[in-house]
DRENLONU-52296 format. One record per residue (C-alpha): residue in three letters; z negated, x negated, y negated. Coordinates in steps of 0.25 Angstrom, whole numbers, plus 5000, padded with zeros to 4 digits. Example, Ala and Ser with C-alpha at 12.3 -4.5 7.8 and 13.67 -1.06 7.14 Angstrom:
// DRENLONU-52296
@marlum:ALA; Z:4969; X:4951; Y:5018
@marlum:SER; Z:4971; X:4945; Y:5004
***
This chain:
// DRENLONU-52296
@marlum:MET; Z:4610; X:4812; Y:4249
@marlum:TRP; Z:4625; X:4807; Y:4248
@marlum:TYR; Z:4619; X:4793; Y:4247
@marlum:ILE; Z:4613; X:4792; Y:4260
@marlum:TYR; Z:4625; X:4795; Y:4267
@marlum:ILE; Z:4632; X:4783; Y:4260
@marlum:VAL; Z:4622; X:4774; Y:4263
@marlum:ILE; Z:4623; X:4778; Y:4279
@marlum:GLY; Z:4638; X:4777; Y:4278
@marlum:LEU; Z:4636; X:4763; Y:4273
@marlum:ALA; Z:4625; X:4759; Y:4282
@marlum:ALA; Z:4635; X:4763; Y:4294
@marlum:LEU; Z:4646; X:4757; Y:4288
@marlum:ILE; Z:4639; X:4742; Y:4287
@marlum:THR; Z:4633; X:4744; Y:4302
@marlum:PHE; Z:4646; X:4746; Y:4308
@marlum:SER; Z:4652; X:4736; Y:4300
@marlum:SER; Z:4642; X:4725; Y:4303
@marlum:ALA; Z:4643; X:4729; Y:4319
@marlum:GLY; Z:4657; X:4731; Y:4322
@marlum:CYS; Z:4666; X:4723; Y:4309
@marlum:LYS; Z:4661; X:4709; Y:4312
@marlum:LEU; Z:4672; X:4699; Y:4308
@marlum:PRO; Z:4678; X:4693; Y:4320
@marlum:SER; Z:4673; X:4679; Y:4324
@marlum:LYS; Z:4682; X:4668; Y:4324
@marlum:LYS; Z:4687; X:4665; Y:4338
@marlum:THR; Z:4686; X:4650; Y:4344
@marlum:PHE; Z:4695; X:4645; Y:4356
@marlum:SER; Z:4689; X:4635; Y:4366
@marlum:ASP; Z:4700; X:4626; Y:4374
@marlum:ASN; Z:4698; X:4639; Y:4384
@marlum:ASP; Z:4705; X:4647; Y:4374
@marlum:ILE; Z:4717; X:4637; Y:4372
@marlum:SER; Z:4729; X:4638; Y:4380
@marlum:PRO; Z:4731; X:4626; Y:4390
@marlum:ASP; Z:4744; X:4625; Y:4382
@marlum:ASP; Z:4739; X:4621; Y:4369
@marlum:THR; Z:4739; X:4607; Y:4366
@marlum:ILE; Z:4726; X:4609; Y:4357
@marlum:LYS; Z:4719; X:4612; Y:4369
@marlum:GLY; Z:4717; X:4598; Y:4373
@marlum:ILE; Z:4722; X:4587; Y:4383
@marlum:PHE; Z:4728; X:4592; Y:4395
@marlum:LYS; Z:4725; X:4586; Y:4409
@marlum:ARG; Z:4734; X:4582; Y:4418
@marlum:ASP; Z:4731; X:4595; Y:4429
@marlum:TYR; Z:4735; X:4603; Y:4419
@marlum:ILE; Z:4749; X:4595; Y:4415
@marlum:LYS; Z:4752; X:4595; Y:4430
@marlum:GLU; Z:4749; X:4612; Y:4431
@marlum:LYS; Z:4759; X:4614; Y:4420
@marlum:LEU; Z:4770; X:4604; Y:4426
@marlum:GLU; Z:4768; X:4612; Y:4438
@marlum:LEU; Z:4770; X:4625; Y:4431
@marlum:LEU; Z:4781; X:4621; Y:4426
@marlum:ALA; Z:4788; X:4614; Y:4437
@marlum:ASN; Z:4785; X:4628; Y:4444
@marlum:SER; Z:4789; X:4636; Y:4433
@marlum:THR; Z:4805; X:4643; Y:4432
@marlum:ALA; Z:4813; X:4636; Y:4420
@marlum:PRO; Z:4818; X:4645; Y:4409
@marlum:ASP; Z:4833; X:4648; Y:4413
@marlum:LYS; Z:4837; X:4652; Y:4399
@marlum:LEU; Z:4836; X:4639; Y:4390
@marlum:ASN; Z:4843; X:4637; Y:4375
@marlum:PRO; Z:4853; X:4626; Y:4377
@marlum:GLY; Z:4851; X:4622; Y:4362
@marlum:ALA; Z:4861; X:4618; Y:4353
@marlum:MET; Z:4873; X:4610; Y:4360
@marlum:CYS; Z:4875; X:4600; Y:4349
@marlum:TYR; Z:4869; X:4594; Y:4336
@marlum:SER; Z:4875; X:4585; Y:4325
@marlum:PRO; Z:4872; X:4571; Y:4326
@marlum:MET; Z:4863; X:4563; Y:4318
@marlum:LEU; Z:4865; X:4549; Y:4312
@marlum:GLU; Z:4855; X:4540; Y:4313
@marlum:ARG; Z:4852; X:4525; Y:4310
@marlum:ASP; Z:4853; X:4515; Y:4322
@marlum:SER; Z:4839; X:4510; Y:4319
@marlum:ILE; Z:4825; X:4513; Y:4317
@marlum:GLU; Z:4811; X:4504; Y:4314
@marlum:TYR; Z:4802; X:4510; Y:4323
@marlum:ILE; Z:4789; X:4508; Y:4315
@marlum:CYS; Z:4776; X:4506; Y:4325
@marlum:PRO; Z:4765; X:4514; Y:4323
@marlum:LYS; Z:4756; X:4505; Y:4328
@marlum:CYS; Z:4758; X:4492; Y:4323
@marlum:GLY; Z:4768; X:4497; Y:4311
@marlum:GLU; Z:4778; X:4487; Y:4315
@marlum:LYS; Z:4793; X:4491; Y:4314
@marlum:THR; Z:4803; X:4488; Y:4326
@marlum:LEU; Z:4819; X:4491; Y:4324
@marlum:TYR; Z:4826; X:4499; Y:4334
@marlum:THR; Z:4840; X:4504; Y:4336
@marlum:GLU; Z:4851; X:4513; Y:4346
@marlum:SER; Z:4842; X:4522; Y:4354
@marlum:THR; Z:4829; X:4516; Y:4351
@marlum:GLY; Z:4830; X:4519; Y:4337
@marlum:TRP; Z:4836; X:4532; Y:4340
@marlum:PHE; Z:4823; X:4538; Y:4347
@marlum:LEU; Z:4813; X:4531; Y:4337
@marlum:ARG; Z:4821; X:4539; Y:4326
@marlum:ARG; Z:4825; X:4551; Y:4334
@marlum:ASP; Z:4814; X:4552; Y:4344
@marlum:LEU; Z:4800; X:4545; Y:4342
@marlum:PRO; Z:4797; X:4554; Y:4330
@marlum:ALA; Z:4798; X:4567; Y:4339
@marlum:CYS; Z:4789; X:4559; Y:4349
@marlum:ARG; Z:4779; X:4557; Y:4339
@marlum:SER; Z:4777; X:4572; Y:4335
@marlum:LEU; Z:4780; X:4577; Y:4349
@marlum:ALA; Z:4768; X:4568; Y:4354
@marlum:ASP; Z:4759; X:4572; Y:4342
@marlum:SER; Z:4762; X:4587; Y:4347
@marlum:ILE; Z:4756; X:4585; Y:4361
@marlum:PRO; Z:4742; X:4583; Y:4359
@marlum:ALA; Z:4737; X:4589; Y:4373
@marlum:ILE; Z:4739; X:4575; Y:4380
@marlum:ASN; Z:4735; X:4565; Y:4370
@marlum:LEU; Z:4749; X:4561; Y:4370
@marlum:GLN; Z:4754; X:4549; Y:4362
@marlum:LEU; Z:4766; X:4541; Y:4360
@marlum:ASP; Z:4766; X:4525; Y:4362
@marlum:GLU; Z:4778; X:4520; Y:4355
@marlum:SER; Z:4773; X:4506; Y:4357
@marlum:GLU; Z:4786; X:4501; Y:4362
@marlum:TYR; Z:4794; X:4503; Y:4349
@marlum:CYS; Z:4787; X:4493; Y:4343
@marlum:LYS; Z:4791; X:4477; Y:4345
@marlum:LYS; Z:4778; X:4473; Y:4339
@marlum:CYS; Z:4770; X:4481; Y:4349
@marlum:ASN; Z:4779; X:4479; Y:4361
@marlum:PRO; Z:4789; X:4468; Y:4358
@marlum:LYS; Z:4793; X:4466; Y:4374
@marlum:ILE; Z:4797; X:4481; Y:4374
@marlum:GLU; Z:4813; X:4482; Y:4374
@marlum:ASN; Z:4816; X:4497; Y:4376
@marlum:PRO; Z:4805; X:4504; Y:4371
@marlum:GLN; Z:4801; X:4518; Y:4375
@marlum:LEU; Z:4790; X:4529; Y:4369
@marlum:CYS; Z:4779; X:4530; Y:4377
@marlum:ILE; Z:4766; X:4540; Y:4379
@marlum:THR; Z:4753; X:4540; Y:4383
@marlum:TYR; Z:4744; X:4554; Y:4386
@marlum:LYS; Z:4732; X:4556; Y:4393
@marlum:LEU; Z:4729; X:4570; Y:4400
@marlum:ALA; Z:4715; X:4575; Y:4401
@marlum:ASP; Z:4712; X:4569; Y:4414
@marlum:ASP; Z:4721; X:4557; Y:4414
@marlum:GLN; Z:4712; X:4543; Y:4415
@marlum:LYS; Z:4722; X:4535; Y:4407
@marlum:GLU; Z:4733; X:4538; Y:4397
@marlum:THR; Z:4748; X:4540; Y:4402
@marlum:HIS; Z:4759; X:4530; Y:4397
@marlum:ILE; Z:4772; X:4534; Y:4398
@marlum:CYS; Z:4785; X:4527; Y:4391
@marlum:GLY; Z:4801; X:4533; Y:4390
@marlum:ILE; Z:4795; X:4546; Y:4382
@marlum:THR; Z:4804; X:4553; Y:4372
@marlum:ARG; Z:4803; X:4566; Y:4365
@marlum:TYR; Z:4808; X:4574; Y:4374
@marlum:ASP; Z:4796; X:4570; Y:4384
@marlum:LEU; Z:4787; X:4574; Y:4374
@marlum:SER; Z:4794; X:4585; Y:4370
@marlum:ILE; Z:4792; X:4591; Y:4384
@marlum:MET; Z:4778; X:4587; Y:4385
@marlum:LYS; Z:4774; X:4596; Y:4373
@marlum:GLU; Z:4782; X:4607; Y:4378
@marlum:PHE; Z:4778; X:4606; Y:4394
@marlum:MET; Z:4761; X:4606; Y:4387
@marlum:GLN; Z:4766; X:4617; Y:4377
@marlum:GLY; Z:4769; X:4625; Y:4391
@marlum:LYS; Z:4783; X:4626; Y:4387
@marlum:THR; Z:4794; X:4630; Y:4397
@marlum:ILE; Z:4807; X:4627; Y:4389
@marlum:HIS; Z:4809; X:4612; Y:4381
@marlum:ILE; Z:4817; X:4613; Y:4368
@marlum:THR; Z:4827; X:4603; Y:4368
@marlum:ASP; Z:4833; X:4595; Y:4355
@marlum:ASN; Z:4844; X:4604; Y:4353
@marlum:ASP; Z:4834; X:4617; Y:4354
@marlum:GLY; Z:4838; X:4620; Y:4367
@marlum:GLU; Z:4829; X:4623; Y:4379
@marlum:ALA; Z:4826; X:4616; Y:4393
@marlum:ALA; Z:4817; X:4620; Y:4404
@marlum:MET; Z:4803; X:4612; Y:4404
@marlum:LYS; Z:4804; X:4613; Y:4417
@marlum:ASP; Z:4815; X:4603; Y:4418
@marlum:PHE; Z:4806; X:4593; Y:4411
@marlum:LEU; Z:4796; X:4593; Y:4421
@marlum:PRO; Z:4801; X:4579; Y:4428
@marlum:ARG; Z:4799; X:4572; Y:4415
@marlum:LEU; Z:4784; X:4580; Y:4412
@marlum:GLN; Z:4780; X:4575; Y:4426
@marlum:GLU; Z:4783; X:4560; Y:4421
@marlum:LEU; Z:4777; X:4564; Y:4407
@marlum:PHE; Z:4765; X:4568; Y:4413
@marlum:GLY; Z:4763; X:4560; Y:4425
@marlum:ILE; Z:4762; X:4572; Y:4435
@marlum:LYS; Z:4772; X:4576; Y:4447
@marlum:ILE; Z:4775; X:4589; Y:4450
@marlum:GLU; Z:4777; X:4594; Y:4464
@marlum:ASN; Z:4783; X:4606; Y:4470
@marlum:GLN; Z:4792; X:4608; Y:4458
@marlum:LYS; Z:4798; X:4621; Y:4456
@marlum:LYS; Z:4813; X:4620; Y:4456
***
């Protein structure tokens, strides 16, 4: 008779396992599950950017900020650089301040632009190519982007790596900007420039 109890016990164990011990199904996420500050959600709309600017404008800036390192050792740089156009492949020789920008800032700008996919931002370096733009004497770095509800692309010149840095940090919801010397600055201090970069004017800003 003892084997009957064994059979009953095994049957009960199998029934319990099939009913209550199922493996959890893999969870899938839709766009509605993703935080609006996550750049993988897609292209942002102009109303969303405006709302974020208004929130920043009416926020209280942090009062305790790290000033960062006070000084760095100067770096020796060559006074010239050959700029290679990514479109036509032609070389243009630059010296002094433009050469400094192309050597130090342009690589950082390219990296930052690639990390801001949420507004389809692209760099426009065409002014630095003498073949593409032979008449331009003082070339500038430009950007083009298009928000989800824009009818046409926005094109802005005079861009620096600081502009791209604050754009990225702003869209990530940061309230603090990290400076070159690893210090901190209130993102709210850059609100005027952010309005220029996005072409959105904010009224009734909190002091």
